[in-house]
KOLLO-303111 format. One record per residue: residue in one letter; residue number from 1; x negated, y negated, z of N, C-alpha, C, O in turn. Coordinates in Angstrom, 1 decimal. Example, Ala and Ser with C-alpha at 12.3 -4.5 7.8 and 13.67 -1.06 7.14 Angstrom:
<pts>
  rest   nr     n.x     n.y     n.z    ca.x    ca.y    ca.z     c.x     c.y     c.z     o.x     o.y     o.z
     A    1   -13.2     5.7     7.8   -12.3     4.5     7.8   -13.2     3.3     7.8   -14.2     3.3     8.5
     S    2   -12.8     2.2     7.1   -13.7     1.1     7.1   -12.9     0.0     7.9   -13.4    -1.1     8.0
</pts>
This chain:
<pts>
  rest   nr     n.x     n.y     n.z    ca.x    ca.y    ca.z     c.x     c.y     c.z     o.x     o.y     o.z
     M    1  -115.8  -134.1    62.1  -115.9  -133.2    63.0  -117.1  -132.9    63.0  -117.5  -132.9    61.8
     N    2  -118.0  -132.7    64.1  -119.0  -132.2    64.1  -119.2  -130.8    64.3  -118.2  -130.1    64.4
     T    3  -120.7  -130.1    64.4  -120.1  -128.5    64.5  -120.4  -128.3    66.0  -120.3  -127.0    66.2
     N    4  -120.7  -128.9    67.1  -120.2  -128.9    68.5  -118.8  -128.5    69.0  -118.2  -127.7    69.7
     T    5  -118.4  -129.8    68.4  -117.0  -129.7    68.7  -116.2  -128.6    68.0  -115.2  -128.2    68.6
     M    6  -116.3  -128.2    66.8  -115.6  -127.5    65.9  -116.0  -126.0    66.8  -115.1  -125.2    66.9
     L    7  -117.2  -125.8    67.2  -117.3  -124.6    68.0  -116.9  -124.5    69.4  -116.9  -123.4    70.0
     E    8  -116.6  -125.4    69.8  -115.9  -125.5    71.5  -114.6  -125.1    71.1  -114.0  -124.2    71.7
     R    9  -114.2  -125.9    70.0  -112.3  -125.4    69.5  -112.3  -124.2    69.4  -111.3  -123.6    69.9
     Q   10  -113.3  -123.3    68.6  -113.4  -122.2    68.3  -113.5  -121.2    69.5  -113.0  -120.1    69.5
     H   11  -114.3  -121.7    70.4  -114.4  -120.6    71.7  -113.5  -120.6    72.8  -113.3  -119.7    73.6
     A   12  -112.6  -122.2    72.7  -111.5  -122.0    73.4  -110.5  -121.1    72.9  -109.9  -120.3    73.6
     A   13  -110.3  -121.3    71.6  -109.2  -120.7    70.7  -109.3  -119.0    71.1  -108.5  -118.2    71.4
     N   14  -110.7  -118.9    70.9  -110.9  -117.2    71.2  -110.6  -116.8    72.6  -110.1  -115.7    72.7
     L   15  -110.8  -117.4    73.4  -110.5  -117.4    74.8  -109.0  -117.2    75.4  -108.7  -116.3    76.2
     L   16  -108.1  -118.0    74.9  -107.0  -118.4    74.8  -106.7  -117.1    74.3  -106.3  -116.2    75.1
     A   17  -106.9  -116.6    72.8  -106.2  -115.3    72.1  -106.4  -114.0    73.1  -105.5  -113.3    73.5
     L   18  -107.8  -114.0    73.5  -108.2  -112.8    74.5  -107.1  -113.3    75.7  -106.3  -112.4    75.7
     Q   19  -106.8  -113.9    76.3  -105.7  -114.0    77.5  -104.5  -113.6    77.0  -103.7  -112.8    77.6
     G   20  -104.3  -114.2    76.0  -102.9  -113.8    75.4  -102.7  -112.5    75.1  -101.8  -112.0    75.7
     A   21  -103.4  -111.9    74.2  -103.5  -110.4    74.0  -103.6  -109.5    75.1  -103.0  -108.4    75.1
     V   22  -104.3  -109.9    76.0  -104.2  -109.0    77.3  -102.7  -109.1    78.2  -102.1  -108.2    78.9
     R   23  -102.2  -110.6    78.1  -100.9  -110.7    79.0   -99.7  -109.7    78.0   -99.0  -108.9    78.4
     V   24   -99.7  -110.1    76.7   -98.7  -109.5    75.7   -98.8  -107.9    75.8   -97.8  -107.3    75.9
     G   25  -100.1  -107.2    75.7  -100.3  -106.0    76.1   -99.8  -105.6    77.4   -99.1  -104.6    77.5
     G   26  -100.2  -106.3    78.3   -99.6  -105.8    79.7   -98.2  -105.7    79.6   -97.7  -104.7    80.0
     L   27   -97.5  -106.6    79.2   -96.1  -106.7    79.1   -95.5  -105.6    78.0   -94.3  -105.4    78.0
     I   28   -96.4  -105.0    77.2   -95.8  -104.0    76.4   -95.9  -102.7    77.2   -95.0  -101.8    77.2
     G   29   -97.0  -102.6    77.9   -97.4  -101.6    78.7   -96.4  -101.3    79.8   -95.9  -100.2    80.1
     I   30   -96.4  -102.4    80.5   -94.9  -102.4    81.2   -93.6  -101.9    80.6   -92.9  -101.1    81.2
     S   31   -93.4  -102.3    79.6   -92.1  -102.0    79.0   -92.0  -100.5    78.8   -91.0   -99.8    79.1
     A   32   -93.2  -100.0    78.3   -93.2   -98.7    77.7   -93.0   -97.7    78.8   -92.4   -96.6    78.7
     I   33   -93.8   -98.1    80.1   -93.7   -97.1    81.2   -92.2   -97.3    81.9   -91.4   -96.4    82.2
     S   34   -91.8   -98.7    82.2   -90.2   -98.7    82.3   -89.0   -97.7    81.4   -88.0   -97.2    81.7
     A   35   -89.6   -97.9    80.1   -88.3   -97.2    79.3   -88.5   -95.5    79.6   -87.5   -94.8    79.7
     V   36   -89.9   -94.9    79.8   -89.9   -93.3    79.9   -89.5   -93.5    81.4   -89.0   -92.4    81.7
     R   37   -89.6   -94.3    82.3   -89.1   -93.9    83.8   -87.7   -94.0    83.6   -87.0   -93.2    84.3
     K   38   -87.0   -94.9    83.0   -85.7   -94.8    82.8   -85.0   -93.8    82.1   -83.8   -93.4    82.3
     L   39   -85.9   -93.2    81.0   -85.3   -92.0    80.2   -85.3   -90.8    81.0   -84.5   -89.9    80.8
     L   40   -86.3   -90.7    82.0   -86.1   -89.7    82.8   -85.0   -89.4    84.1   -84.6   -88.4    84.6
     D   41   -84.8   -90.8    84.5   -83.7   -91.1    85.4   -82.3   -90.8    84.7   -81.5   -90.0    85.2
     Q   42   -82.3   -91.5    83.5   -81.4   -90.7    82.9   -80.6   -89.6    82.6   -79.4   -89.3    82.8
     Q   43   -81.8   -89.1    82.1   -81.6   -87.4    81.7   -81.2   -86.8    83.2   -80.3   -86.0    83.2
     L   44   -81.7   -87.1    84.4   -81.5   -86.6    85.4   -80.1   -87.0    85.9   -79.4   -86.1    86.5
     L   45   -79.6   -88.2    85.8   -78.4   -88.4    86.3   -77.4   -87.4    85.4   -76.5   -86.8    86.0
     C   46   -77.6   -87.4    84.1   -76.7   -86.7    83.0   -76.5   -85.1    83.6   -75.4   -84.5    83.7
     L   47   -77.5   -84.8    83.8   -77.9   -83.1    84.3   -77.0   -83.2    85.8   -75.8   -82.7    85.9
     Q   48   -77.3   -83.6    86.4   -76.3   -84.0    87.8   -74.7   -84.0    87.3   -74.1   -83.1    87.7
     H   49   -74.3   -84.8    86.6   -72.8   -85.1    86.0   -72.6   -83.7    85.4   -71.5   -83.1    85.8
     S   50   -73.5   -83.0    84.6   -73.2   -81.8    84.0   -73.0   -81.0    84.9   -71.9   -80.4    85.0
     A   51   -74.0   -80.6    85.7   -73.9   -79.9    87.1   -72.4   -79.9    87.9   -71.8   -78.9    88.2
     N   52   -72.0   -81.0    88.0   -70.8   -81.3    88.8   -69.5   -80.7    88.0   -68.5   -80.0    88.4
     Y   53   -69.7   -81.2    86.7   -68.4   -80.7    85.8   -68.5   -79.2    85.7   -67.5   -78.6    85.8
     L   54   -69.7   -78.4    85.5   -69.4   -77.3    85.4   -69.0   -76.4    86.6   -68.4   -75.3    86.5
     K   55   -69.3   -77.0    87.7   -69.1   -76.7    89.1   -67.6   -76.7    89.5   -67.1   -76.0    90.4
     N   56   -66.9   -77.7    88.7   -65.6   -77.7    88.7   -64.5   -77.4    87.4   -63.3   -77.7    87.4
     A   57   -65.2   -76.9    86.6   -64.5   -76.5    85.2   -64.0   -75.1    85.6   -64.8   -74.3    86.2
     R   58   -63.0   -74.9    85.3   -62.6   -73.3    85.2   -62.2   -72.7    83.8   -61.6   -73.4    83.0
     L   59   -62.5   -71.6    83.6   -62.1   -71.0    82.2   -60.9   -70.9    81.5   -60.7   -70.8    80.2
     D   60   -59.8   -70.9    82.5   -58.6   -71.1    81.6   -58.3   -72.8    81.4   -57.1   -73.1    81.0
     D   61   -58.8   -73.5    81.7   -58.8   -75.0    81.3   -58.4   -74.9    79.7   -58.8   -74.0    79.0
     T   62   -57.5   -76.2    79.2   -57.2   -76.3    77.9   -58.3   -76.8    77.2   -59.0   -77.4    78.0
     P   63   -58.7   -76.9    76.1   -59.8   -77.6    75.5   -59.7   -79.3    75.9   -60.6   -80.1    76.2
     E   64   -58.3   -79.6    75.7   -58.4   -81.1    75.9   -58.9   -81.4    77.2   -59.6   -82.4    77.2
     K   65   -58.7   -80.8    78.2   -58.8   -81.0    79.8   -60.1   -80.9    79.6   -60.8   -81.9    79.9
     A   66   -60.7   -79.8    79.3   -62.2   -79.7    79.5   -63.1   -80.9    78.6   -64.2   -81.2    79.0
     V   67   -62.6   -81.4    77.5   -63.4   -82.4    76.8   -63.2   -83.6    77.5   -64.1   -84.5    77.5
     S   68   -61.8   -83.7    78.2   -61.3   -85.1    79.0   -62.1   -85.1    80.2   -62.4   -86.2    80.6
     T   69   -62.4   -84.2    80.7   -63.2   -83.8    82.3   -64.8   -84.2    81.7   -65.5   -85.1    82.2
     Y   70   -65.1   -83.6    80.8   -66.4   -83.9    80.7   -66.8   -85.3    80.2   -67.8   -85.8    80.5
     A   71   -65.9   -85.9    79.4   -66.0   -87.3    79.1   -66.1   -88.1    80.4   -67.1   -88.8    80.7
     D   72   -65.1   -88.0    81.3   -65.3   -88.8    82.6   -66.5   -88.5    83.2   -67.1   -89.5    83.6
     A   73   -67.1   -87.5    83.3   -68.3   -87.1    84.0   -69.3   -87.6    83.4   -70.3   -87.7    84.1
     M   74   -69.5   -88.1    82.1   -70.4   -88.5    81.4   -70.5   -90.0    81.2   -71.5   -90.6    80.9
     S   75   -69.0   -90.7    81.5   -69.2   -92.0    81.4   -70.2   -92.8    82.1   -70.8   -93.8    81.6
     D   76   -70.4   -92.4    83.2   -71.5   -93.1    84.1   -72.8   -93.0    83.2   -73.6   -94.0    83.2
     C   77   -72.9   -91.8    82.6   -74.5   -91.7    82.0   -74.2   -93.0    80.7   -75.0   -93.9    80.5
     I   78   -73.2   -92.8    80.0   -73.1   -93.7    79.1   -73.5   -95.3    79.3   -74.2   -96.1    78.7
     E   79   -72.7   -95.4    80.4   -72.8   -97.0    81.1   -74.4   -97.3    81.3   -74.9   -98.2    80.7
     Q   80   -75.1   -96.5    82.2   -76.2   -96.7    82.6   -77.0   -96.4    81.5   -78.0   -97.2    81.5
     S   81   -77.1   -95.6    80.5   -77.7   -95.9    79.3   -77.9   -97.3    78.3   -78.9   -97.8    77.8
     W   82   -76.3   -97.9    78.3   -76.3   -99.3    77.6   -77.0  -100.3    78.6   -77.6  -101.2    78.1
     Q   83   -77.0  -100.2    80.1   -77.6  -101.2    81.0   -79.3  -100.8    80.4   -79.9  -101.7    79.8
     D   84   -79.8   -99.9    80.6   -81.1   -99.5    80.2   -81.9  -100.0    78.9   -83.1  -100.2    78.7
     Y   85   -80.6  -100.1    78.0   -81.0  -100.6    76.3   -80.8  -102.1    76.5   -81.7  -102.9    75.9
     R   86   -79.9  -102.6    77.2   -80.1  -104.3    77.2   -81.4  -104.8    77.9   -82.1  -105.7    77.5
     N   87   -81.8  -104.1    79.0   -82.7  -104.4    80.0   -84.2  -104.2    79.1   -85.1  -105.0    79.2
     N   88   -84.3  -103.1    78.1   -85.6  -102.8    77.5   -85.4  -104.0    76.7   -86.4  -104.8    76.8
     L   89   -84.5  -104.3    76.0   -84.4  -105.5    74.7   -84.6  -106.7    75.2   -85.2  -107.5    74.4
     Q   90   -84.3  -107.2    76.6   -84.5  -108.6    77.2   -86.3  -108.3    77.2   -87.1  -109.0    76.6
     I   91   -86.7  -107.2    77.9   -88.2  -107.2    77.8   -88.9  -107.5    76.6   -89.9  -108.1    76.7
     W   92   -88.3  -107.0    75.4   -89.1  -107.0    74.1   -89.0  -108.6    73.7   -89.9  -109.0    72.9
     V   93   -87.9  -109.5    74.3   -87.3  -110.5    73.6   -88.4  -111.6    74.5   -89.1  -112.4    74.0
     L   94   -88.5  -111.3    75.8   -89.5  -112.1    76.7   -91.0  -111.7    76.1   -91.8  -112.6    75.9
     T   95   -91.2  -110.4    75.7   -92.9  -110.2    75.0   -92.9  -111.0    73.9   -94.0  -111.6    73.6
     Q   96   -92.0  -111.1    73.2   -92.3  -112.1    71.7   -92.0  -113.3    72.1   -92.5  -114.1    71.4
     D   97   -91.3  -114.1    73.2   -91.7  -115.6    73.4   -92.8  -115.6    74.2   -93.2  -116.8    74.2
     E   98   -93.8  -114.6    75.1   -94.9  -114.9    75.4   -96.2  -115.1    74.5   -97.2  -115.7    74.7
     A   99   -95.8  -114.3    73.4   -96.4  -114.0    72.5   -96.4  -115.6    71.3   -97.3  -116.0    70.5
     L  100   -95.5  -116.0    71.5   -95.4  -117.2    70.6   -95.7  -118.4    71.2   -95.8  -119.4    70.5
     I  101   -95.8  -118.4    72.8   -96.3  -119.2    73.6   -97.7  -119.2    73.4   -98.3  -120.3    73.2
     W  102   -98.2  -118.3    73.6   -99.8  -118.1    73.4  -100.0  -118.6    72.0  -101.0  -119.4    71.9
     V  103   -99.4  -118.3    71.2   -99.8  -118.7    69.6   -99.8  -120.4    69.4  -100.6  -121.0    68.7
     N  104   -98.9  -120.7    70.1   -99.0  -122.3    70.1  -100.1  -122.8    70.7  -100.8  -123.7    70.2
     K  105  -100.3  -122.2    71.9  -101.4  -122.8    72.7  -102.8  -122.7    71.8  -103.7  -123.6    71.9
     I  106  -102.9  -121.6    71.0  -104.2  -121.4    70.5  -104.1  -122.5    69.2  -105.1  -123.0    68.7
     D  107  -103.0  -122.7    68.8  -102.8  -123.5    67.4  -103.1  -125.1    67.7  -103.6  -125.8    66.9
     R  108  -102.5  -125.5    69.1  -103.0  -126.5    69.6  -104.5  -127.0    69.8  -104.9  -128.2    69.7
     V  109  -105.1  -125.9    70.3  -106.7  -126.0    70.5  -107.5  -126.2    69.2  -108.3  -127.1    69.0
     L  110  -107.1  -125.3    68.2  -107.5  -125.7    66.9  -107.1  -126.8    66.1  -107.4  -126.8    64.9
     T  111  -106.3  -127.8    66.5  -105.6  -128.6    66.0  -105.8  -130.1    66.6  -105.6  -131.2    66.1
     S  112  -106.3  -129.8    67.6  -106.6  -131.0    68.5  -107.5  -132.0    67.9  -108.2  -131.5    67.0
     R  113  -107.5  -133.1    68.2  -108.4  -134.2    67.6  -109.4  -134.7    68.7  -110.1  -135.7    68.5
</pts>
């Protein structure tokens, strides 16, 4: 292998590494912003349910009824939180797949003959 071929491969690999880093960094940034936005939405939803619970609660309610009513009010929050967790996990898995794709591209460029 001559020096020019080696330098061309190295240059191509460096460009692919830069492009891959930008794409993966963008996905991680989008994931972080999305996670913060979903967290704020989740807190708002929980506050709304808590406010509705307090509006309908009575002081003479039994503790069992109070806990049951509050658990019913918060079930939407729990379901939404679980969906957000699954969505964030999928984004991280896709980010990992994207990184592996770029690593394979760089590897092919460096090992091509």
